[in-house]
Every structure is written in structure tokens, then in C-alpha cells.
VMD Tcl script that draws the C-alpha trace (Angstrom):
set ca {
  {63.34 -33.04 -28.40}
  {62.53 -31.89 -24.85}
  {59.50 -29.75 -24.34}
  {59.93 -26.22 -23.00}
  {60.59 -26.43 -19.25}
  {57.82 -24.84 -17.18}
  {58.00 -23.23 -13.74}
  {55.57 -23.81 -10.86}
  {55.95 -21.19 -8.11}
  {55.09 -22.41 -4.62}
  {54.84 -19.63 -2.03}
  {54.75 -20.68 1.64}
  {53.64 -18.04 4.16}
  {53.39 -18.34 7.94}
  {50.98 -15.53 8.92}
  {51.33 -13.42 12.04}
  {48.29 -11.84 13.70}
  {47.04 -8.36 14.54}
  {47.65 -6.27 17.64}
  {44.76 -4.45 19.32}
  {45.21 -1.51 16.93}
  {44.82 -3.77 13.92}
  {48.48 -3.80 12.80}
  {50.36 -6.98 12.03}
  {52.71 -8.02 14.85}
  {56.12 -8.21 13.18}
  {59.70 -7.42 14.06}
  {63.07 -6.64 12.59}
  {64.09 -9.90 14.29}
  {61.36 -12.21 15.59}
  {61.81 -14.58 18.54}
  {60.27 -17.99 17.93}
  {60.84 -19.69 14.57}
  {57.99 -21.44 12.78}
  {58.27 -25.21 12.74}
  {55.30 -25.50 10.38}
  {57.13 -23.38 7.83}
  {60.31 -25.45 8.23}
  {58.37 -28.71 7.81}
  {56.55 -27.52 4.68}
  {59.73 -26.13 3.18}
  {61.52 -29.44 3.73}
  {58.61 -31.38 2.20}
  {58.50 -28.95 -0.73}
  {62.21 -29.50 -1.39}
  {61.52 -33.22 -1.46}
  {58.71 -32.72 -4.01}
  {61.05 -30.58 -6.09}
  {63.83 -33.18 -6.02}
  {61.41 -35.98 -6.88}
  {59.94 -33.89 -9.76}
  {56.40 -34.71 -8.72}
  {55.00 -32.40 -11.42}
  {56.98 -34.08 -14.15}
  {60.43 -33.89 -15.72}
  {59.66 -30.63 -17.52}
  {58.30 -28.70 -14.56}
  {60.62 -26.87 -12.20}
  {59.24 -26.06 -8.74}
  {60.37 -22.72 -7.30}
  {59.94 -22.47 -3.53}
  {59.59 -19.22 -1.60}
  {59.17 -19.21 2.20}
  {58.15 -16.20 4.32}
  {57.50 -15.83 8.03}
  {55.35 -12.75 8.51}
  {56.57 -12.21 12.07}
  {59.80 -10.90 10.51}
  {58.83 -10.12 6.90}
  {56.46 -7.56 5.42}
  {54.06 -9.48 3.17}
  {53.04 -7.43 0.15}
  {50.18 -8.97 -1.86}
  {51.44 -7.48 -5.13}
  {54.84 -9.09 -4.65}
  {53.26 -12.46 -3.87}
  {51.05 -12.18 -6.94}
  {54.07 -11.37 -9.09}
  {55.88 -14.50 -7.86}
  {53.00 -16.56 -9.26}
  {52.40 -14.55 -12.42}
  {56.09 -14.54 -13.39}
  {55.97 -18.34 -13.41}
  {53.89 -20.57 -15.66}
  {51.74 -21.65 -12.72}
  {51.78 -21.74 -8.95}
  {49.93 -21.47 -5.67}
  {50.18 -19.90 -2.22}
  {50.02 -21.98 0.96}
  {49.30 -20.29 4.28}
  {50.86 -22.77 6.72}
  {50.54 -23.51 10.43}
  {47.65 -21.06 10.82}
  {46.49 -20.91 14.43}
  {43.10 -19.53 15.45}
  {44.45 -16.07 16.31}
  {46.19 -15.93 12.91}
  {43.14 -16.94 10.89}
  {41.75 -13.40 10.34}
  {45.16 -12.29 9.07}
  {45.40 -15.36 6.83}
  {42.07 -14.45 5.22}
  {43.22 -10.86 4.70}
  {46.35 -12.12 2.93}
  {44.29 -14.51 0.82}
  {41.55 -12.08 -0.34}
  {43.60 -10.00 -2.79}
  {45.26 -13.16 -4.08}
  {41.93 -14.82 -4.77}
  {40.72 -11.63 -6.49}
  {43.54 -12.23 -8.98}
  {42.51 -15.88 -9.25}
  {45.65 -17.10 -7.46}
  {45.25 -20.58 -6.00}
  {45.42 -20.43 -2.19}
  {45.40 -23.16 0.47}
  {45.27 -22.81 4.25}
  {46.37 -25.42 6.79}
  {47.12 -25.43 10.48}
  {45.66 -25.88 13.92}
  {42.45 -23.89 13.49}
  {41.22 -25.85 10.51}
  {42.44 -29.20 11.84}
  {41.14 -28.54 15.36}
  {37.66 -27.41 14.39}
  {37.25 -30.27 11.93}
  {38.35 -32.75 14.58}
  {36.10 -31.45 17.36}
  {33.01 -29.73 15.92}
  {30.11 -31.36 14.12}
  {29.20 -28.10 12.42}
  {31.48 -26.16 10.07}
  {33.26 -23.34 11.89}
  {31.93 -20.02 10.57}
  {35.41 -18.61 9.99}
  {36.46 -21.69 8.06}
  {33.31 -21.30 5.97}
  {34.45 -17.78 5.04}
  {37.62 -19.31 3.62}
  {35.58 -21.81 1.59}
  {33.40 -18.97 0.29}
  {36.54 -17.20 -0.96}
  {37.50 -20.31 -2.93}
  {40.39 -21.18 -0.62}
  {41.44 -24.82 -0.36}
  {41.47 -26.18 3.19}
  {44.02 -28.69 4.43}
  {43.37 -30.55 7.69}
  {45.96 -32.91 9.13}
  {49.67 -33.23 8.41}
  {51.38 -32.84 5.05}
  {53.93 -35.67 5.18}
  {53.14 -37.97 2.26}
  {50.28 -35.71 1.10}
  {51.88 -32.51 -0.18}
  {52.73 -34.00 -3.56}
  {49.06 -34.87 -4.10}
  {48.02 -31.26 -3.47}
  {50.70 -29.89 -5.80}
  {49.75 -32.28 -8.60}
  {46.07 -31.40 -8.20}
  {46.91 -27.68 -8.28}
  {49.08 -28.05 -11.38}
  {46.44 -30.09 -13.19}
  {43.64 -27.72 -12.26}
  {41.91 -30.27 -10.00}
  {42.50 -28.64 -6.61}
  {39.90 -29.90 -4.11}
  {38.00 -27.64 -1.75}
  {39.00 -29.72 1.29}
  {41.78 -32.19 2.01}
  {41.01 -33.88 5.31}
  {43.59 -36.32 6.69}
  {42.67 -36.01 10.37}
  {41.83 -39.70 10.59}
  {45.14 -40.75 9.09}
  {48.05 -39.17 10.95}
  {51.30 -40.09 9.19}
  {54.44 -41.74 10.43}
  {57.14 -39.05 10.63}
  {60.19 -41.30 10.83}
  {62.42 -41.10 7.77}
  {60.46 -38.27 6.14}
  {61.90 -35.04 4.74}
  {63.80 -32.93 7.28}
  {62.25 -29.65 8.44}
  {64.60 -26.88 7.33}
  {64.63 -23.25 6.24}
  {67.18 -21.32 4.17}
  {69.81 -19.58 6.31}
  {68.72 -16.14 5.12}
  {65.28 -16.81 6.58}
  {66.62 -18.24 9.84}
  {68.81 -15.16 10.32}
  {65.62 -13.10 10.54}
  {65.04 -14.65 13.99}
  {66.86 -13.42 17.07}
  {70.02 -15.43 17.54}
  {69.58 -17.25 14.22}
  {67.23 -19.66 15.93}
  {65.47 -22.41 13.96}
  {63.19 -25.28 14.96}
  {62.16 -28.86 14.42}
  {59.76 -31.33 15.98}
  {61.32 -34.53 17.30}
  {57.87 -36.01 17.83}
  {54.16 -35.27 17.74}
  {51.26 -36.20 19.98}
  {50.79 -36.20 23.76}
  {49.43 -38.96 26.02}
  {47.77 -36.57 28.48}
  {44.22 -35.19 28.28}
  {44.34 -31.52 29.35}
  {40.95 -30.02 28.47}
  {42.41 -26.68 27.32}
  {44.90 -28.29 24.93}
  {44.52 -28.58 21.14}
  {47.62 -30.76 20.58}
  {45.92 -33.98 21.63}
  {43.03 -33.46 19.22}
  {45.13 -32.32 16.26}
  {48.28 -34.44 16.62}
  {46.76 -37.29 18.61}
  {47.63 -38.92 21.93}
  {49.96 -41.51 20.49}
  {53.61 -40.56 20.28}
  {54.88 -40.39 16.71}
  {58.54 -39.52 16.43}
  {61.54 -38.96 14.24}
  {64.41 -41.38 14.74}
  {67.68 -40.30 16.38}
  {69.27 -40.56 12.91}
  {66.58 -38.22 11.55}
  {67.42 -35.68 14.27}
  {71.14 -35.95 13.52}
  {70.44 -35.29 9.85}
  {68.33 -32.21 10.69}
  {71.13 -30.86 12.87}
  {73.86 -31.54 10.31}
  {71.88 -29.87 7.50}
  {71.41 -26.75 9.61}
  {74.99 -26.71 10.87}
  {76.13 -26.90 7.24}
  {74.52 -23.50 6.70}
  {75.82 -22.05 9.96}
  {72.77 -22.63 12.20}
  {73.49 -23.98 15.69}
  {70.52 -22.92 17.84}
  {67.28 -24.89 17.88}
  {63.86 -24.87 19.46}
  {62.48 -28.42 19.70}
  {58.78 -27.71 19.33}
  {57.38 -30.95 20.76}
  {54.65 -29.89 23.16}
  {56.20 -32.31 25.66}
  {59.62 -33.68 24.69}
  {59.74 -35.77 27.90}
  {56.86 -37.91 26.61}
  {58.69 -38.74 23.38}
  {59.37 -42.45 23.88}
  {62.74 -42.09 22.16}
  {63.88 -39.08 24.19}
  {66.93 -40.88 25.57}
  {68.12 -42.21 22.22}
  {67.64 -38.75 20.71}
  {69.57 -37.04 23.50}
  {72.32 -39.67 23.27}
  {72.65 -38.97 19.55}
  {72.88 -35.22 20.14}
  {75.43 -35.79 22.94}
  {77.46 -37.84 20.48}
  {77.38 -34.98 17.96}
  {78.50 -32.51 20.62}
  {81.14 -34.60 22.38}
  {82.50 -36.71 19.52}
  {82.06 -34.51 16.47}
  {82.41 -31.21 18.38}
  {79.17 -29.78 16.96}
  {78.26 -27.15 19.54}
  {74.47 -27.03 19.15}
  {72.12 -25.45 21.69}
  {68.45 -26.14 22.41}
  {65.25 -24.94 24.01}
  {62.72 -27.65 24.86}
  {59.23 -28.00 26.34}
  {58.50 -30.56 29.07}
  {55.98 -31.52 31.76}
  {56.32 -31.39 35.53}
  {57.09 -35.11 35.73}
  {60.23 -35.00 33.58}
  {62.58 -35.15 36.57}
  {61.25 -38.62 37.42}
  {62.71 -40.00 34.19}
  {66.17 -41.33 35.11}
  {68.93 -39.25 33.45}
  {66.49 -37.00 31.56}
  {67.63 -33.70 33.03}
  {71.33 -34.66 33.17}
  {71.33 -35.77 29.53}
  {69.38 -32.67 28.51}
  {72.23 -30.61 29.95}
  {74.89 -32.63 28.11}
  {72.90 -32.36 24.88}
  {73.08 -28.57 25.03}
  {69.66 -27.63 26.43}
  {69.91 -24.06 27.71}
  {66.28 -23.20 28.39}
  {63.20 -25.22 29.22}
  {59.50 -24.35 29.03}
  {57.43 -26.08 31.75}
  {53.63 -26.17 31.94}
  {53.28 -25.45 35.66}
  {49.78 -24.04 34.93}
  {48.61 -23.60 38.56}
  {49.40 -24.44 42.19}
  {45.78 -25.25 43.07}
  {45.17 -29.03 42.82}
  {41.42 -28.52 42.24}
  {42.08 -26.28 39.25}
  {44.54 -28.77 37.78}
  {42.07 -31.61 38.25}
  {39.24 -29.60 36.69}
  {41.39 -29.04 33.59}
  {42.26 -32.77 33.43}
  {45.88 -31.85 34.23}
  {46.17 -34.82 36.57}
  {49.85 -35.31 35.80}
  {50.73 -32.03 37.54}
  {51.29 -32.67 41.25}
  {52.21 -29.65 43.36}
  {54.24 -31.92 45.63}
  {56.63 -32.48 42.70}
  {57.13 -28.84 41.74}
  {60.04 -27.94 44.02}
  {61.92 -31.16 43.37}
  {61.48 -30.75 39.61}
  {62.53 -27.09 39.51}
  {65.54 -27.70 41.77}
  {66.65 -30.51 39.46}
  {66.80 -28.05 36.55}
  {68.52 -25.51 38.78}
  {71.15 -28.08 39.69}
  {72.32 -28.30 36.07}
  {72.09 -24.54 35.45}
  {69.24 -24.52 32.90}
  {66.94 -21.48 32.80}
  {63.29 -22.34 33.50}
  {60.24 -20.71 31.94}
  {56.99 -21.74 33.61}
  {53.57 -21.17 32.12}
  {50.81 -20.19 34.53}
  {47.12 -20.07 33.60}
  {44.78 -17.45 35.08}
  {41.03 -17.95 35.13}
  {40.23 -21.43 36.40}
  {36.64 -21.54 37.75}
  {37.56 -20.99 41.41}
  {40.14 -18.29 40.72}
  {39.64 -14.80 42.11}
  {41.98 -11.82 41.95}
  {42.84 -12.32 45.61}
  {43.58 -16.05 45.25}
  {45.69 -15.54 42.12}
  {47.84 -12.78 43.59}
  {48.23 -14.76 46.83}
  {49.39 -17.81 44.88}
  {51.91 -15.74 42.92}
  {53.41 -14.48 46.19}
  {53.72 -18.09 47.35}
  {55.47 -19.03 44.12}
  {57.90 -16.15 44.56}
  {58.84 -17.32 48.04}
  {58.78 -21.09 47.70}
  {59.37 -22.17 44.08}
  {62.73 -21.56 42.31}
  {61.14 -20.38 39.05}
  {63.25 -18.14 36.83}
  {60.63 -16.77 34.46}
  {56.90 -17.02 34.98}
  {54.61 -16.25 32.05}
  {50.88 -15.78 32.42}
  {48.05 -16.80 30.12}
  {44.29 -16.47 30.18}
  {42.43 -19.78 30.38}
  {41.28 -19.76 26.77}
  {38.84 -22.12 25.04}
  {41.00 -22.58 21.96}
  {39.16 -23.99 18.93}
  {40.19 -27.64 18.75}
  {40.19 -28.10 22.54}
  {37.67 -29.96 24.68}
  {36.95 -26.70 26.55}
  {35.96 -24.96 23.31}
  {33.83 -27.89 22.17}
  {31.92 -27.95 25.46}
  {31.24 -24.19 25.44}
  {30.25 -24.33 21.77}
  {27.83 -27.23 22.24}
  {26.36 -25.66 25.41}
  {25.94 -22.37 23.49}
  {28.00 -20.45 26.06}
  {28.99 -17.06 24.58}
  {32.57 -16.77 23.33}
  {34.20 -13.81 21.61}
  {33.63 -14.04 17.86}
  {36.94 -12.34 17.05}
  {39.46 -15.14 16.46}
  {42.30 -12.62 16.57}
  {41.86 -12.52 20.36}
  {42.41 -16.26 20.81}
  {46.11 -15.74 21.55}
  {45.98 -16.58 25.30}
  {46.52 -12.86 25.92}
  {42.83 -11.82 25.92}
  {39.73 -12.84 27.87}
  {37.35 -14.37 25.32}
  {34.58 -15.82 27.50}
  {32.93 -15.07 30.82}
  {34.44 -16.16 34.14}
  {32.13 -17.45 36.93}
  {33.69 -15.31 39.67}
  {35.41 -12.39 37.93}
  {33.95 -9.77 35.62}
  {35.77 -9.20 32.34}
  {37.24 -5.98 33.72}
  {38.33 -7.68 36.95}
  {39.88 -10.59 35.04}
  {41.82 -8.22 32.79}
  {42.99 -6.21 35.80}
  {44.08 -9.46 37.47}
  {46.08 -10.43 34.39}
  {47.95 -7.10 34.46}
  {48.52 -7.33 38.21}
  {49.86 -10.87 37.89}
  {52.77 -9.64 35.75}
  {53.33 -6.66 38.04}
  {53.29 -8.87 41.15}
  {55.86 -11.35 39.90}
  {58.24 -8.96 38.12}
  {59.01 -6.53 40.91}
  {62.58 -5.22 41.08}
  {62.90 -6.77 44.54}
  {61.96 -10.22 43.24}
  {64.19 -9.83 40.18}
  {67.11 -9.35 42.55}
  {66.06 -12.55 44.33}
  {65.89 -14.47 41.03}
  {69.41 -13.31 40.10}
  {70.76 -14.24 43.54}
  {69.24 -17.71 43.18}
  {70.79 -18.00 39.71}
  {74.30 -17.32 41.00}
  {73.88 -19.55 44.04}
  {72.66 -22.49 41.94}
  {75.00 -22.11 38.97}
  {72.45 -20.74 36.46}
  {73.73 -17.91 34.28}
  {72.58 -14.63 35.88}
  {73.37 -12.73 32.68}
  {71.09 -14.88 30.54}
  {68.42 -14.84 33.23}
  {68.55 -11.04 33.36}
  {68.35 -10.83 29.55}
  {65.15 -12.88 29.48}
  {63.62 -10.96 32.39}
  {64.33 -7.76 30.43}
  {62.65 -9.36 27.40}
  {59.53 -10.37 29.34}
  {59.10 -7.07 31.16}
  {59.69 -5.02 28.02}
  {57.26 -7.00 25.89}
  {54.48 -6.65 28.47}
  {55.10 -3.11 29.76}
  {56.54 -1.39 26.69}
  {55.26 -3.24 23.63}
  {51.96 -4.41 25.11}
  {52.54 -7.87 23.63}
  {52.98 -11.28 25.24}
  {56.68 -12.26 25.44}
  {56.07 -15.34 23.26}
  {55.09 -12.95 20.47}
  {57.97 -10.58 21.08}
  {61.01 -9.69 19.04}
  {63.63 -7.02 18.45}
  {62.46 -3.64 17.09}
  {58.74 -3.63 16.34}
  {57.91 -2.92 12.70}
  {54.63 -1.36 11.56}
  {53.51 -0.89 7.96}
  {50.62 1.42 7.17}
  {48.97 -0.88 4.65}
  {49.39 -4.00 6.78}
  {46.28 -3.24 8.77}
  {43.25 -5.37 9.45}
  {40.72 -5.13 6.62}
  {37.91 -4.08 8.98}
  {39.92 -1.03 10.06}
  {40.58 2.09 7.98}
  {44.05 2.95 6.68}
  {45.50 5.89 8.57}
  {46.47 9.08 6.79}
  {50.23 8.95 5.96}
  {50.67 12.38 7.58}
  {49.36 10.90 10.81}
  {50.70 7.37 10.62}
  {54.38 7.96 9.89}
  {55.14 10.70 12.48}
  {53.20 8.75 15.12}
  {54.94 5.47 14.30}
  {58.43 6.98 14.27}
  {57.78 8.71 17.59}
  {56.52 5.43 19.09}
  {59.61 3.58 17.92}
  {61.90 6.25 19.40}
  {60.01 6.47 22.68}
  {59.90 2.68 23.08}
  {63.64 2.38 22.49}
  {64.24 4.96 25.22}
  {62.04 2.92 27.57}
  {63.85 -0.30 26.61}
  {67.21 1.31 27.38}
  {65.89 2.64 30.68}
  {64.57 -0.81 31.67}
  {67.82 -2.52 30.73}
  {69.84 0.06 32.67}
  {67.72 -0.48 35.77}
  {68.08 -4.25 35.56}
  {71.79 -3.93 34.85}
  {72.27 -2.03 38.11}
  {70.57 -4.86 40.00}
  {72.69 -7.40 38.15}
  {75.93 -5.57 39.01}
  {74.89 -5.24 42.66}
  {74.29 -8.98 42.91}
  {77.51 -9.91 41.08}
  {79.61 -7.69 43.32}
  {78.20 -9.13 46.56}
  {81.11 -11.10 48.15}
  {78.62 -13.49 49.78}
  {76.70 -14.19 46.55}
  {77.60 -17.89 46.39}
  {76.33 -18.46 49.93}
  {72.86 -17.08 49.24}
  {69.99 -19.30 50.42}
  {66.24 -18.90 50.72}
  {63.20 -21.14 51.04}
  {62.82 -21.75 47.31}
  {66.31 -23.18 46.77}
  {66.47 -25.10 50.04}
  {66.67 -28.85 49.35}
  {63.37 -30.71 49.51}
  {62.55 -32.24 52.90}
  {59.91 -34.78 53.89}
  {58.19 -32.47 56.36}
  {57.93 -29.40 54.14}
  {54.25 -30.16 53.39}
  {53.62 -29.12 57.00}
  {55.59 -25.89 56.74}
  {55.34 -24.33 53.29}
  {52.40 -22.08 52.36}
  {52.19 -23.93 49.05}
  {50.59 -26.84 50.91}
  {48.39 -24.99 53.42}
  {45.22 -24.48 51.36}
  {42.18 -26.71 51.76}
  {42.63 -28.05 48.22}
  {46.29 -28.84 48.94}
  {45.39 -30.65 52.17}
  {42.86 -32.84 50.34}
  {45.39 -33.56 47.61}
  {48.13 -34.57 50.07}
  {45.72 -36.75 52.05}
  {44.78 -38.52 48.82}
  {48.46 -39.10 47.97}
  {49.11 -40.51 51.45}
  {46.09 -42.85 51.19}
  {47.27 -44.12 47.82}
  {50.77 -44.77 49.22}
  {49.33 -46.83 52.06}
  {47.18 -48.83 49.65}
  {50.20 -49.58 47.47}
  {52.07 -50.85 50.51}
  {49.13 -52.95 51.70}
  {48.46 -50.81 54.76}
  {45.02 -50.11 56.21}
  {43.64 -46.68 55.39}
}
mol new
graphics top color blue
foreach p $ca { graphics top sphere $p radius 0.5 }
foreach p [lrange $ca 0 end-1] q [lrange $ca 1 end] { graphics top cylinder $p $q radius 0.2 }
display resetview
């Protein structure tokens, strides 16, 4: 006779983080899907199918992304208590999300619910710091299990330990990064994916990066050796999602161009699109050298890439060198951006503010140069931030240089340490002015004219410009954290801050929502007028300016991009190296 079947409830939560008023940043429809959540859900399904807890134990899996879902502790507790056993896993927790993760965990631990936290903050601090991070210690003090490293091949061990009552305080696999070929596919249920704008989901085709940027955490958490899924793995991920009506993907590799199997992966996707008529679409992240890979950009286009994130970071060679971003060469920027323009793919370029030699004047001057001479579609700005897990953070920590103790601010959207040349107030003013300087209505018209002249969709470009400007100027949130229709819940406030009186909170919140929607409509209407003006111009296809002019050999003598002292030294060094390679005397 079979024993009574038991149920183990596994609750996976990807936390959001707090805005400056202490409310969780969440939306009716969020923008960027969580790959960590998709990976853990796929691995959990595998554990369920393999019955890792035994023949008589059924694993129930619940997945929630807090950027688009209101997390209620009582509901989470009930999911565990209504089963025979269970646990909550807070997955993919970045540094800025750690305070929120602890606030979610506290009421669960008070009810003796088993809770584990994994993600970049825990993995990064364990990889880089000799001492225990104080915030991580708070989690240990609450009785939360810590997971450092990647869960492939390890999740079943944690579930068995939890079920048997032997859950460890720390699981540290940082010295043993797993092979990810042939493992469970990252996937989320369609009803969860549809909570993102455009029913957008994600997967990682590979992990690790060969470069050594000092501000980056990827290299210290995922390693510098490329580990990748096979082209067949990618095809299976796509087919599983297409089977539930999902066609839009964000490939979350920090640098897809450094995946050694990029061509085989793109060829497989092209085969799905052109042979099996599976019309999938992608957003990818690449470096500034990607155009030097033969066929990379052309095959990206054929594979359905619509948008590309590029780490431009800066146009000052000294700043790039100081951050160990040696792979970024300003002499490649125009050629690279024009190559993406040629195939009509929208470019997003990240730009970091706050390198040691930066001043407000130099930053704003450089942005004006970018506007005139580089065919960038969308430029997004970030503070140079010593993220826990990066070499920059380790150095400041070991040198006892003051850094902000509030992890919630480590979102690249706040200044968290002192700058050698700018005061905190001046740095913050510079950050605001950077957005204002790039996104002028005059320059937006230029961007749209370039889009039409080069074959990039002006409608999509305008949509994303509207998104960026609205997030910054209306919502007060970085575009990468944006979404559609901001949601605020009175009780979802940071534990250090008091709950507002309902008679104050609800009228204020409803008025804010209404007022913001009016401002969004006004912004869209203004941009729409510019868009219509450009589309109706009979000479629109003949438009030309410096940025979209083909690259010439003598442009280093003419363009402002190359007229700084740092640029001159950089170009002289390149020329010397060329002569040495050709056996010429220097």
C-alpha cells in the first residue's frame, strides 16, 4: 500500500528594491524579465520531474517577480502552511535588492518558514571580501540560508536538506562553477511572462566574461571563462517558450559577442526563423568590438535581434584605461555604431559618469560631442558605482574609503562614495544635466532623422525615447527599472520607514498616478509631433550629418572626439603599435 502523498511547496521570489520614498518599485507591467527566476523555475521543474524528494512527495512550484507582483507575506506563508512542508527562495538578489529581500524574509522567519537567499550580492561579497559582509551577516542572524554560486546540479541537494530538516547555514559553490550545457532550460509560466511589457522573457546563452573591467561583478561571480549552452539547448528553450505563445526574448549574457559559440547559436536561431518560420525576436548585450567578428552583426539581424545594449562607458581613453576597460577603443566607436545602423537595429549605449578625472564641464562637453559625432540612438547614464563583488568595491573596502551603508542605493542611479573632483551635490547635478543634455527635443529630432536615413525604425526609436524620458523625468526611476503604470502598496514600504495613514496615502497615490499619466500623455504627444514632422519631410531619406557619415581614415584629425589630450596620446599609441607590427621604426 502506498503511503499518503505529501506536498512540498517551493516558493521562488525575485525581489525588487525600494524607491527613495521607501516604496517597492513595481509596475502593472514590468520591463526586463528576470533570468534568475527563469533559471530557478526550470531547475525546480527538473527536480519535480525527477522526484528528488521521493516517490511520495509532490513538489509544488510558485514563482513571483516582485517588479510586477505585490508580495504579501501572509499569502506566502499560507502557500507553505497549506502544504506538508516547504521553503521560500529569494533568487537573483542584487545588492540594491538585498534590503528588500531581508524585509520579505523577516515575517517568514518569524513564522519559522525556511528561507534561502542567493544572487550576486552574496556570491560577489563571498568571492571578493575576506570579512563577512555586514548585510549578509544580518541574513545569517535571521536564520536565513545563504547560497553562493550557481544552482545547476545543486538545487536538489538544497531541497533534500530542507525536506529532511538538515538545511545548512551556507552553501558556497563559488569555487566550482558548473557546466551549463545540457542542463534544465530556463523558463517561466506564460501567465508570469505576460506580466512583462510585450510578453518578454529571458535566458542566458552563456556565462562569464574574458575582460577585467574593475567596476564589473560578472567576472568575479560568473568567472572569466566562457561557459555556454549548446545551440540545441537554445533551440529547446525557444521551442518551449513558443509552445506557450512567447516569442520575445532578452538574452542576458553580459557580452553575447564573447560567447565562443555565438555563430553556431545564431545559425540555429536563423534556421528556426527561416526554415521553421518561428518568428522570434531578441535583445542582446555586446561589447564595442563585436563588429570586428566576421558576420556577427549581419547574423544577429537575420536571427531577429531588434535591440542591442552596448557598454560604450566613456569617450575618454584615460578613464577607460583606469577602469581596465582596455577593449573599448574610441577609434572603433563610429565604425561599430554605423555597422548596427546599417542593419536597422536600435542601439542602447551605457555611459558611466564619475571617473576620477570627470568634471561637470568635461562630462557635458563629451555628451555634446557624442550627439554630433556618434550615431547613438539611446544613451543611458549611470554613476560609477563600487558594486559589492567588483574590484572597485574591494579596493575601497580594504582601503577603508567611506561608502554609503545603504545597499538600496547601489543601483547605479545614486552616488554612493566620494568623487575626487566633484562634490556629492555637484555629481548629482551633473547626473541630472547629463540626461537633460542628451534628450533635448532638438536632438530627438536628429535621432529620428538618422533612423529614417539609415533604415532603423523611427517609430520604435521614438517609443524607447519616450520610455527613457518618462522614466527619468516623470517617474524619477532609471529606465532599466521602468515599466507601465507604477503600482504602490501602502504596506509594501521599507521596514525602517513608518506606514502612512490610509487617509493620506490613498488620495496622494491616486493623484500621483493621475498626474503622471497626464504627463506621460503630454510627453508622448510632444514626441509624436516631432515624429510626424520628420516622417512628412520629403527629403527625409537624403538626410546626412557628421555622425552617420561613413568612416574615413583622416577623421581623427577632424572630429572633436579625437581632439583631447587623452585621445591624442591614445591615437599615437595605436599608430606606434601598428608600425611595430609591420616592422617599421618608431
